[in-house]
C-alpha positions as CSV (number, residue, x, y, z in Angstrom):
1,M,10.1,25.2,-60.3
2,L,8.9,27.8,-62.7
3,G,9.9,30.6,-60.6
4,S,13.4,29.0,-59.9
5,L,13.9,28.4,-63.4
6,Q,13.1,32.3,-64.2
7,I,15.9,33.3,-61.6
8,L,18.3,31.2,-63.2
9,K,17.6,33.1,-66.7
10,V,18.1,36.7,-65.3
11,L,21.4,35.2,-63.6
12,F,22.8,33.1,-66.2
13,V,22.0,36.7,-68.8
14,G,23.5,38.9,-65.9
15,L,26.6,36.7,-66.1
16,L,27.4,36.5,-69.8
17,L,26.5,40.4,-70.0
18,V,29.5,40.6,-67.6
19,S,31.3,38.0,-69.4
20,M,31.0,40.1,-72.8
21,K,31.6,43.4,-71.3
22,H,35.0,41.9,-69.9
23,F,35.5,40.2,-73.1
24,W,35.6,43.6,-75.5
25,R,37.3,45.4,-72.9
26,N,40.4,42.8,-73.2
27,F,39.8,42.0,-77.1
28,H,42.5,44.1,-78.3
29,W,45.2,42.7,-76.0
30,A,43.8,39.3,-76.2
31,W,43.8,39.3,-80.2
32,Q,47.1,40.4,-80.3
33,K,48.3,37.7,-77.6
34,G,46.4,35.2,-79.6
35,I,44.8,33.7,-76.5
36,W,41.2,34.8,-76.5
37,L,39.8,31.6,-78.6
38,R,41.2,29.8,-76.1
39,K,40.2,31.5,-73.0
40,W,37.2,33.4,-73.3
41,G,36.3,30.9,-75.7
42,I,36.3,28.2,-73.5
43,I,34.3,30.4,-71.2
44,L,31.1,31.2,-73.5
45,V,30.8,27.5,-74.4
46,G,30.5,26.6,-71.0
47,L,28.0,29.0,-69.8
48,V,25.7,28.1,-72.8
49,G,26.2,24.4,-71.8
50,L,25.5,24.9,-68.3
51,Y,22.1,27.2,-69.4
52,G,21.0,24.3,-71.0
53,C,21.3,21.7,-68.7
54,V,19.8,23.5,-66.4
55,V,16.7,24.8,-68.7
56,S,16.0,21.0,-70.1
57,K,16.4,19.9,-66.2
58,A,13.9,22.3,-64.8
59,Q,11.5,21.5,-67.3
60,S,11.8,18.1,-67.0
61,G,10.9,18.7,-63.2
62,S,8.3,20.5,-63.9
63,N,6.7,18.5,-66.3
64,K,6.9,15.3,-63.8
65,K,5.8,17.1,-61.1
66,A,2.7,18.7,-63.4
67,K,1.9,14.9,-64.1
68,N,2.1,14.0,-60.8
69,Q,-0.7,16.4,-59.2
70,Q,-2.8,15.4,-62.0
71,Q,-2.6,11.4,-60.5
72,P,-4.7,10.9,-57.3
73,V,-2.8,10.4,-53.8
74,P,-3.1,6.8,-52.1
75,V,-4.3,7.3,-48.7
76,V,-5.6,5.5,-45.8
77,V,-8.8,6.9,-44.0
78,A,-10.8,6.3,-41.3
79,T,-14.0,7.4,-39.5
80,A,-14.4,9.9,-36.6
81,I,-16.2,7.8,-34.1
82,Q,-18.2,8.9,-30.8
83,K,-17.6,7.0,-28.1
84,N,-17.0,7.3,-23.9
85,V,-13.4,7.9,-23.0
86,P,-11.9,7.1,-19.6
87,L,-10.2,10.1,-18.1
88,T,-7.1,8.2,-16.5
89,V,-3.7,8.8,-15.7
90,Q,-0.4,6.8,-15.8
91,A,2.0,6.1,-13.2
92,T,4.4,3.3,-12.3
93,G,4.1,1.3,-9.4
94,I,5.4,-0.8,-7.1
95,V,3.8,-4.2,-5.7
96,Q,4.3,-4.1,-1.5
97,A,2.7,-6.9,0.7
98,F,-0.6,-6.6,2.5
99,S,1.0,-7.2,5.8
100,T,4.8,-9.1,6.6
101,V,5.7,-11.3,9.4
102,A,9.3,-12.0,10.1
103,V,8.6,-15.5,12.1
104,K,11.0,-15.9,15.1
105,S,11.4,-18.4,17.8
106,Q,10.6,-17.3,21.5
107,I,12.2,-20.0,23.0
108,A,15.7,-21.7,22.2
109,G,16.0,-25.1,21.6
110,Q,16.6,-27.8,18.8
111,L,14.1,-27.2,15.6
112,R,12.5,-31.0,15.5
113,G,10.1,-30.1,12.6
114,V,9.0,-28.1,9.5
115,Y,5.8,-28.7,8.5
116,F,5.6,-26.4,5.1
117,R,7.6,-25.7,2.1
118,E,9.3,-22.7,1.0
119,G,7.0,-20.7,-1.3
120,Q,4.0,-22.3,0.0
121,Q,0.7,-20.7,0.8
122,V,0.3,-21.4,4.5
123,N,-3.4,-20.5,6.6
124,K,-3.7,-18.8,9.4
125,G,-3.3,-20.8,12.5
126,Q,-1.4,-23.7,10.4
127,L,2.3,-25.2,11.9
128,L,4.9,-24.6,11.0
129,F,7.6,-25.4,13.8
130,Q,8.2,-27.7,16.3
131,I,10.8,-26.9,18.9
132,D,11.8,-29.8,21.3
133,S,9.8,-29.3,24.4
134,R,11.1,-31.1,27.0
135,L,12.5,-28.9,28.9
136,Q,9.4,-26.8,28.8
137,Q,7.2,-29.7,29.8
138,A,9.3,-30.4,33.1
139,A,9.0,-26.7,33.9
140,L,5.5,-26.9,33.9
141,M,4.9,-29.9,35.8
142,Q,7.0,-28.6,38.5
143,A,5.0,-25.3,38.3
144,E,1.8,-27.5,38.9
145,A,3.6,-29.0,42.1
146,N,4.0,-26.0,43.3
147,H,0.7,-24.8,42.6
148,N,-1.2,-27.4,44.4
149,K,1.5,-27.3,47.6
150,A,0.1,-23.5,47.7
151,I,-3.3,-24.8,47.4
152,A,-2.6,-26.9,50.0
153,T,-1.2,-24.0,52.5
154,V,-4.4,-22.1,51.9
155,K,-6.5,-24.7,52.9
156,Q,-4.3,-25.0,55.9
157,A,-4.7,-21.0,56.5
158,E,-8.5,-21.2,56.3
159,A,-8.9,-23.9,59.0
160,N,-6.8,-21.9,61.5
161,L,-8.1,-19.0,60.4
162,A,-11.7,-20.7,61.3
163,K,-10.5,-22.0,64.5
164,A,-9.4,-18.7,65.6
165,I,-12.8,-17.1,64.9
166,A,-14.2,-20.1,66.8
167,Q,-11.9,-19.5,69.8
168,V,-13.0,-16.1,69.7
169,N,-16.7,-17.1,70.0
170,Q,-16.3,-19.5,72.7
171,A,-14.1,-16.5,74.6
172,K,-16.9,-14.4,74.4
173,A,-19.4,-16.9,75.5
174,N,-17.3,-17.4,78.5
175,L,-17.4,-13.7,79.2
176,A,-21.0,-13.5,78.7
177,K,-21.1,-16.5,81.5
178,D,-18.7,-14.8,83.9
179,Q,-20.4,-11.7,83.7
180,A,-23.6,-13.2,85.0
181,Q,-22.0,-14.7,87.3
182,L,-19.8,-11.5,88.6
183,K,-23.4,-9.5,88.7
184,N,-25.1,-13.1,91.3
185,A,-21.4,-12.6,93.1
186,E,-21.9,-8.4,93.7
187,K,-25.6,-8.9,94.6
188,Q,-24.4,-11.5,96.8
189,A,-21.6,-9.4,98.7
190,Q,-24.0,-6.4,99.0
191,R,-26.9,-8.7,100.7
192,Y,-24.3,-9.8,103.0
193,S,-22.5,-6.5,103.8
194,T,-26.1,-5.4,105.1
195,L,-26.8,-8.8,106.9
196,Y,-23.4,-7.9,108.5
197,A,-24.1,-4.4,109.7
198,Q,-28.0,-5.7,111.1
199,G,-25.6,-8.3,113.4
200,A,-27.3,-11.3,111.5
201,V,-24.0,-12.8,109.9
202,S,-20.4,-13.0,111.1
203,K,-17.5,-11.1,109.8
204,E,-16.1,-14.0,108.2
205,Q,-19.2,-14.6,105.8
206,Q,-19.5,-11.2,104.5
207,D,-15.9,-10.9,103.7
208,Q,-16.2,-14.7,101.8
209,Y,-18.9,-13.6,99.6
210,I,-17.3,-9.8,99.1
211,T,-13.9,-12.0,98.1
212,A,-16.5,-14.0,95.9
213,A,-17.2,-11.0,94.0
214,D,-13.8,-9.6,92.9
215,A,-12.3,-13.1,92.0
216,Q,-15.4,-13.2,89.9
217,K,-14.3,-9.5,88.5
218,A,-10.9,-11.0,88.0
219,T,-12.1,-14.2,85.9
220,V,-14.3,-11.3,83.6
221,E,-11.5,-9.4,83.3
222,A,-9.5,-12.4,81.8
223,D,-12.4,-13.1,79.5
224,R,-11.7,-9.7,77.9
225,Q,-8.4,-10.2,77.7
226,A,-8.8,-14.0,76.5
227,I,-11.3,-12.3,73.7
228,A,-9.0,-9.8,72.3
229,N,-5.9,-12.4,72.3
230,A,-8.7,-14.7,70.0
231,I,-9.3,-11.7,68.0
232,A,-5.5,-11.1,67.5
233,A,-5.3,-15.1,66.8
234,V,-7.9,-14.3,63.7
235,E,-6.2,-11.5,62.4
236,A,-2.9,-13.4,62.2
237,A,-4.4,-16.5,60.5
238,K,-6.2,-13.9,58.2
239,A,-2.8,-12.4,57.2
240,D,-1.5,-16.0,57.1
241,L,-4.6,-17.3,54.7
242,N,-3.8,-13.9,52.6
243,S,-0.4,-14.8,52.6
244,S,-1.1,-18.2,51.7
245,K,-2.8,-17.2,48.7
246,A,-0.8,-15.0,47.2
247,A,1.9,-17.7,47.1
248,R,-1.1,-19.8,45.2
249,D,-1.4,-17.2,42.7
250,A,2.2,-16.9,42.3
251,A,1.9,-20.6,41.9
252,Q,-0.7,-20.1,39.6
253,A,1.0,-17.7,37.6
254,D,4.5,-19.8,37.1
255,V,2.0,-22.6,35.8
256,D,0.5,-20.0,33.1
257,N,4.2,-18.8,32.2
258,A,5.0,-22.5,32.1
259,K,2.2,-23.3,30.0
260,I,3.3,-20.4,27.4
261,Q,7.1,-21.2,27.1
262,L,5.4,-24.8,26.4
263,S,3.3,-23.2,23.6
264,Y,6.5,-21.4,22.2
265,S,7.6,-24.6,21.2
266,S,4.8,-25.1,18.6
267,I,5.3,-21.9,16.2
268,Y,1.8,-21.3,14.0
269,S,1.6,-19.2,11.2
270,P,-0.1,-15.5,12.7
271,I,-1.6,-14.6,9.2
272,T,-2.6,-16.4,5.8
273,G,-0.1,-15.9,3.0
274,R,2.8,-16.8,1.0
275,T,6.5,-18.6,2.8
276,G,9.7,-17.1,2.0
277,S,12.8,-19.0,1.9
278,L,13.5,-21.1,4.7
279,Q,16.7,-19.7,6.9
280,I,17.1,-22.5,9.2
281,N,17.1,-26.5,8.7
282,Q,15.8,-29.5,11.1
283,G,17.7,-30.5,13.4
284,N,19.4,-27.3,14.5
285,L,19.6,-25.1,17.2
286,I,17.8,-22.2,17.2
287,K,18.1,-18.8,19.4
288,E,15.3,-16.8,21.6
289,N,14.4,-13.7,19.5
290,D,17.4,-14.5,17.1
291,T,18.1,-11.2,14.8
292,T,17.4,-13.9,11.6
293,P,14.3,-15.4,11.1
294,L,13.3,-18.8,10.8
295,V,11.0,-17.6,7.4
296,T,9.1,-14.8,6.3
297,I,5.7,-14.8,5.8
298,S,4.0,-12.2,3.0
299,Q,-0.1,-11.6,2.9
300,I,-0.5,-11.4,-1.1
301,R,-4.6,-11.7,-1.1
302,P,-5.2,-9.0,-0.6
303,I,-2.3,-6.8,-1.6
304,Y,-1.0,-3.1,-2.5
305,V,0.6,-1.6,-5.0
306,N,2.5,1.4,-4.4
307,F,2.3,4.9,-6.7
308,S,3.3,8.4,-7.1
309,L,1.2,11.3,-9.1
310,P,2.6,14.6,-9.9
311,Q,1.4,17.1,-7.4
312,R,-0.8,19.0,-10.2
313,F,-3.3,16.3,-9.6
314,L,-4.0,16.5,-6.4
315,P,-7.4,19.0,-7.2
316,Q,-8.6,15.9,-9.4
317,L,-7.8,13.3,-6.7
318,N,-9.5,15.3,-4.2
319,K,-12.7,16.3,-6.8
320,Y,-13.2,12.6,-7.6
321,M,-12.3,10.9,-4.5
322,A,-15.1,13.0,-3.1
323,K,-17.9,11.5,-5.5
324,G,-16.8,7.5,-4.5
325,K,-14.4,5.3,-4.8
326,L,-11.3,5.6,-7.5
327,E,-10.8,2.4,-9.9
328,V,-7.5,1.6,-10.3
329,D,-5.7,-1.1,-13.0
330,A,-2.6,-2.8,-12.8
331,F,-0.8,-3.6,-16.2
332,I,1.8,-6.8,-15.5
333,P,4.9,-6.4,-17.8
334,N,4.8,-9.1,-20.4
335,D,1.4,-10.3,-19.3
336,E,-0.9,-10.7,-21.8
337,G,-3.6,-11.3,-19.9
338,P,-6.5,-8.8,-18.3
339,P,-5.2,-5.8,-16.0
340,E,-5.7,-6.6,-12.0
341,K,-8.5,-4.4,-10.6
342,G,-8.4,-2.8,-7.4
343,E,-9.2,0.5,-5.8
344,V,-7.5,3.6,-4.1
345,A,-6.8,2.7,0.0
346,F,-4.8,5.4,0.7
347,I,-3.7,8.9,-0.5
348,D,-0.6,10.3,1.5
349,S,-1.5,13.5,4.1
350,G,1.2,15.7,2.4
351,V,3.3,15.9,-0.6
352,N,7.0,15.1,-1.0
353,T,9.0,18.0,-1.3
354,A,12.2,16.2,-2.4
355,T,10.0,14.9,-5.8
356,G,6.8,17.1,-5.8
357,T,4.7,13.9,-6.0
358,I,1.8,12.7,-3.7
359,Q,1.9,8.4,-2.4
360,L,-1.0,6.8,-3.0
361,K,-2.1,2.8,-2.9
362,G,-4.1,0.7,-4.2
363,N,-5.6,-2.2,-2.8
364,F,-5.9,-5.1,-5.5
365,A,-7.7,-8.5,-4.4
366,N,-5.1,-10.4,-6.1
367,S,-7.2,-13.5,-6.0
368,D,-4.9,-15.6,-8.3
369,G,-1.7,-14.4,-7.0
370,R,-0.5,-12.6,-10.1
371,L,0.7,-9.8,-8.0
372,L,4.3,-10.7,-6.2
373,P,6.1,-8.4,-3.6
374,G,8.4,-6.1,-5.3
375,Q,7.2,-6.0,-8.6
376,F,7.1,-3.0,-11.1
377,V,3.7,-2.6,-13.0
378,K,2.3,0.2,-14.7
379,V,-1.0,1.8,-13.0
380,V,-3.6,3.2,-14.2
381,L,-5.8,5.3,-12.1
382,K,-9.5,6.4,-13.5
383,L,-10.6,9.4,-12.5
384,A,-13.9,9.6,-14.3
385,E,-15.0,9.0,-18.2
386,Q,-15.7,11.7,-20.9
387,P,-18.7,10.4,-22.7
388,K,-19.8,10.6,-26.0
389,A,-16.2,11.9,-27.2
390,I,-15.3,11.8,-30.8
391,V,-12.2,10.1,-31.2
392,V,-9.7,9.8,-34.2
393,P,-6.4,7.4,-34.8
394,T,-3.9,9.7,-33.4
395,P,-1.7,9.4,-36.8
396,A,-4.5,11.5,-38.4
397,V,-3.9,14.8,-36.2
398,Q,-1.0,16.9,-38.5
399,T,1.1,20.0,-36.8
400,G,1.2,23.2,-38.9
401,Q,1.9,26.8,-38.4
402,Q,-1.6,27.6,-37.9
403,G,-2.0,24.8,-35.2
404,Q,-3.4,21.5,-35.4
405,F,-5.4,20.4,-38.2
406,V,-6.4,16.6,-40.0
407,Y,-7.1,16.0,-43.6
408,V,-11.0,15.4,-44.1
409,L,-12.2,13.7,-47.1
410,N,-15.2,15.0,-49.1
411,S,-17.3,12.6,-51.3
412,D,-15.7,13.7,-54.5
413,Q,-12.6,12.0,-53.3
414,T,-10.5,15.4,-52.5
415,V,-9.4,16.3,-49.1
416,D,-9.6,19.5,-47.5
417,I,-7.6,21.0,-44.5
418,R,-10.0,21.0,-41.2
419,P,-8.2,23.0,-37.8
420,V,-9.2,20.9,-34.8
421,V,-8.8,21.5,-31.2
422,V,-6.9,18.2,-29.7
423,G,-8.1,17.0,-26.4
424,V,-6.4,13.7,-24.6
425,A,-5.0,11.1,-26.4
426,V,-5.6,7.2,-25.1
427,G,-3.4,4.6,-26.6
428,N,-3.5,5.1,-30.3
429,E,-6.5,7.3,-30.4
430,T,-6.5,10.9,-29.8
431,V,-9.8,13.2,-28.5
432,I,-11.0,15.8,-30.7
433,E,-12.6,19.0,-28.6
434,Q,-13.9,20.5,-31.7
435,G,-13.3,20.4,-35.4
436,L,-15.0,17.3,-36.1
437,N,-18.3,15.4,-36.6
438,P,-18.8,11.7,-36.1
439,G,-18.9,9.6,-39.3
440,E,-16.8,12.3,-40.8
441,K,-13.9,10.4,-42.8
442,I,-10.1,11.3,-42.0
443,V,-6.6,10.6,-43.5
444,T,-4.7,8.7,-41.4
445,D,-1.5,7.8,-43.7
446,G,-0.2,9.5,-47.0
447,Q,-0.6,13.3,-45.6
448,F,2.8,14.2,-46.6
449,N,2.0,14.6,-50.2
450,L,-1.7,16.2,-49.8
451,R,-2.4,19.4,-50.7
452,P,-5.9,21.0,-50.3
453,K,-8.3,19.5,-53.1
454,A,-6.1,17.5,-53.8
455,K,-7.4,14.3,-55.8
456,V,-6.8,10.9,-53.2
457,Q,-7.0,7.2,-53.9
458,V,-8.4,5.2,-50.9
459,K,-6.4,2.2,-50.3
460,Q,-7.5,1.1,-46.8
461,K,-10.6,1.9,-44.8
462,V,-9.7,1.3,-41.1
463,D,-12.2,2.3,-38.2
464,A,-10.9,4.1,-35.8
465,Q,-12.3,1.7,-33.1
466,K,-10.5,-0.9,-35.0
467,T,-7.2,0.9,-33.9
468,T,-7.8,-0.3,-30.5
469,T,-6.9,-3.4,-29.1
470,D,-9.2,-5.2,-26.5
471,K,-6.9,-3.9,-23.5
472,Q,-7.4,-0.8,-22.0
473,Q,-4.8,1.8,-22.7
474,P,-3.8,4.3,-20.3
475,L,-4.8,7.8,-21.0
476,E,-1.9,10.9,-20.8
477,L,-3.4,14.0,-19.3
């Protein structure tokens, strides 16, 4: 202010000299015209008055500032503390059901019963719907009757096969007997031929035994043919048995299918979860595999939270994931309760080229059911923890032409400027990498009126640890 006063004085004197020079140059003319007192007198008086006002105001302001500089500046201070600070990343996430099932009917019919309420928690295997099953029951009874008939046919075919096999055995026995008789007849024919040659028997007797031997040969050949026919009958009986068994199996398949169709009349919950809105009421006819599901069930215990992070965090993610599971918290908007705790369950295999982000998925137990599908939450991913970090309230950090600094309170109630190297910010606290020691007091409010070595008056002492709430605040990396 004193410098400004000196400048005003110099400007005023210069302006006065210029005015006086102009005045004396035109003095003779002004005297003759009689107007110099009116014009130049007014100008001179105005300049003198303006100079007096400026000087008076400048001196008043200078005195006031000098008085203010002598008074202590009221400030608020806090203490730099040392503690472990979690290194976290914040993002916005969307809650996604762990699994979702659209329940549909696999048969058509009238809806006879609904055994749950909309929005109810249901368990796996719990009965949800009952459909009119009279048609399915009738179909099952018919299929069972056909199956029984097929079983009887198989038994008959088995009996026929056994009979054919017995006939084969009988034909073989006959062949054996007839072959023995043929052998005896051939011996008799040979003996009588010898006797006839010796003249011991007549030609008629010889021919009789030769004819008997030939007849026995024909019998043997007939037995062999009978065996072949019996074997063919066995093969036919086997084919008939196989056909009967196939018919029986087909009938059994019809029974199984009828049972399955009957089971479709009772619809059970495939998962444990929460039911959505009921799309059709009891008494209505429903279609088979209709496009609109009867109800949708969402499994919310456990539950997923999808979120994305910029690709610049990918090296840190890979680094800390290699050391173990990464913790993740979900903060619910307008919910004063603690955050839901979970862990990273999935990291996408690639970066989305359109957004430059990588998708992650957190798995949460959600035992209280606070997270619901489609809900937006604030996600805080904990990468690691910085031990023994020096922390101060964020308002204590100021920015000047030389960088960031803080005002440090001395024991004589004066302050000094201390350049600092600032680390990460967590909530309303900031980590100081260099420039401060634990226990030092720094100014958090009132820095505008401070200068080095200025006297201060502490209005309120606030410790850094009291500036945070019990809730975890996300760290901005």
